[in-house]
N, C-alpha and C positions, 0 to 999 in steps of 0.2 A: 559626815553624819551617817552611821554604816544602816543599811536598811536591813529591816528584820528579815531574818533568815527564817524562812520558810522549811516546815516538817516535811518531809516524806509519810504519806499514808503506808503504816507497815502492812507488807501482804494484799496488798490494793494489785489486779490485773489488770492490764488494758483495756478498757472499755471500747470495745468493737461496734461500730457504725453499721447498722445493717443495710444490708444491702437495695437496691431502689427495686427490683424485683419482689425482695420480700417485702417490702413495704405496700406493694400494689396485692400481691395475692394476699397481705393482711387485710388488704382494705373490702375485697372483693370475699373473701372468708368471711368476714365480720357479716356483710350484709347476706351469706346465702346461709348463716345461721340464725339472723333477725329474724329470713322470712324475704328479705327486701327484695330478693333474687328467689324465685318459686323456684321447685321442683320441676323440671322439663324445660325451663326456662331458656330460648337461647340468649345469648350475651352477645352486646353489641358488637359488630364487625372491629376487625383489627385498628381498623383507619380512625373508629370514632375514639375507642380506649387508648389508642396512641396520642389522639390528643387533651382527649378527657384528665389523663395523668402526665403527658406532656415528657414522654418515653419513649424509646425507640423501638422498632420491631423487637429484637433481641430478647430486648428487657422485658415485653410483653408477655411471649412468650416462653420464657424463662417460668414466669410467673406462674402461667398456666400451668408447665409442666411443676411444677410448687401442689397445684390444688386438682392435678390429675393424678397425682403419686396419691394424694387422700382420700379418694374417692368425690370428690367434691364438684369436680365438672369430669366427663366426656367432651375430649376434640375429637370432630368429625373433621376428615379431608374432603375434598374436593370442590366442585365448581359450587355445590349445597352443604359446604361444611360450616363451620364454624364451633366454638363452646355454649356444652348443654348442662347447663346445673343438673345434678345430682345428688339423690341421698346415700349419702357415702353404707354401703354394706355392712352388715357385723363381721364379715369373711376378711373385711382388710384388717382391721384392728385385733380379729385372731391371729391371721399369719402373721404379722406385726410378734404379736403375744409368746406366738411359739416360737418365735424367731429368738424375740430374747430371751427367752427361759432358757433354751438350748446355748445360748451365749454366753449365760452365768449358769449355765452347767447344774441347773435343777432336774430335782428328782421325779421319781411316777409319785413316790408319799410325798414330795412339797405339795403337786397339784391335790394330791388326796386330805393333808391337812385344809387346805383353803376350802376346798366342797363340803368339809365341815361345819365349816363356820357360816359359811354362804347358803347353805344348804337348807339346816336346820333352821335358822332363821325366818328363813319364806313360807316354809311349811308351817311355822308359827304364826305370822301372820296369817298365813291364811283361814289357819285355824278362827283366830284371833275375829276374823269374819266372813263366816263362810257365805257363800249364796248359791243359788243353783246352779246357774253359770258355770260357777269352779269348780264342784262336784260333779256336775254333768259332762265339762270340759275333762277333769282329771279321770273320769272313769270310762269315757272311748280312748284313753288313750292307753288304760289299764288291757281295754279290749283288742286294741290293734297288737297291746303284746300279746294277750292267748290265740288273737288270729294265727301267732307268727312261734308258735308253741313247739311245731314240731321244725321250723326254718332255725339253725341257731343263728345267724349272721343276721336273718332280718329281726330277730328278736332282742341281737344286741342293739340295734340300732332305733326300736322303738322301744326300747329300756331309756335310751338315750335322749330320746326325743320325751319322755315321761319326765326325766331330771331336768328338761330344756323347760318343758309344760311350768312344772313346778315354778320355777325361776320368771318366768314369763307374768305366769296370774298373781305373782305374789303384787304387783302393782309398782315394786320398786325400781325406778328408771336403772340407779347407780347398779342394783343387786343385778338387775336383767342384763345389763352390757354387760360387767367381771364376770359373769359367769357366759356368756354367749363367746368373750375372750378366749375360755378355758375349750369350748366346745371341740374345737377340732383333735386337742389331745384327749378328752376326755372318751371320745367317739374313738379313736386309736386304741385305746387301752380296754375299752368294751369287744371291740372286733377283734383285737390281738385274743382273749382270751374266750372267746364264742365255742369255737371247738375242741377247748383241751379237756379232758379228758373221758374217759369212755361213753358210750352213746347215754346207758344206763344214768349215770352218774351226771351229767350233763341234762338229762330232763330235772332230775329232780333239782338240782341247782336254779335250773330256769323256773320252774312252777314253785321252790319256793320265792324267790325273786319277784313272783308275777305276786301271788300270796300276801308279802311284804307290801308290797304298790298298794294294791287294793286295802291292806289295813289301814294303810297313812289317811288314804283316801276317805276310810271310817270317823277316825279321828277326826277329820279335818268339819265332815258332814255335822261331828255331834260337838263344835267349836270346841273340844277339847286340846287346848294351845298344850301344854305340858306334856298333857300324853303324846302327842304327836311330834311336837318337836324331839324328844325322849328314843321315842320309837325310830325315827329315821337318824339322828345324830348314832346309835346303834348298827342300824344298819349299814350305813355308808362306814363305822369300823370294820364290822366283818365283810363287807366287798371288798374294803382296803387291800386285808389282810389276805383274802385269797386270790385277785389281781396281784397281787404282789408274788405271788406263791405260784404262777402258773405263765406269768409275761417274762418271756425274759429279759428284756430290756428292762433298765430301773431308773435309765433315765429319759427326759426326753426325746436328747440328739438321737440315743439309738432305737426309740418309740418310733419315730419321723424321719429316719431317713431312708 
């Protein structure tokens, strides 16, 4: 009697078993994320971890390299060395994001469109629950822009900081992280445009930007969510058109090279 035939699964790809080093890294990563291994803590020495995971020294060190590349640990060499737990800096994700966008051929217009989705939403959230702390913090950020009114490059950096502050104060972790991942690109856009035009036009544009920022804080303080969101979306659209017109680079790879 013939045994029943077995049908192949169409389109099935071979399943790759994870490397042992990846499994060790995943276990340690999970402990760090859950707070079982706190920031600043030094991991047990290599001999203890090798025994705990039943792995060789090269495998353990490969796992360390994975975690170090993710910014979750810092490996210190020498007699007093070891692996110390740390919180990943936003810059780690920002660098990877910038690289990925460059490889995908993303344009500055792509980035500006993403900002027009993220930032007006954050502004609305702030206006829906304005607090004294939020308003005070934003007004301080505007004051920093005003203090740099005669220094275009410093003003550009202060302007980017104002945008970052909006995203941080919104209280939505995901929005904040996404915005932070675009920080390097946005900062490069603003600083590239800082010296465009003659001094008179630059100052007029700069003061207009400060006034626009001050006005959105007024909307937020008044609790006018619709007005704040509309005002900010219109501002981003106008500033985007200006940036496209004065920045020679049109793609992220050209901007950041």
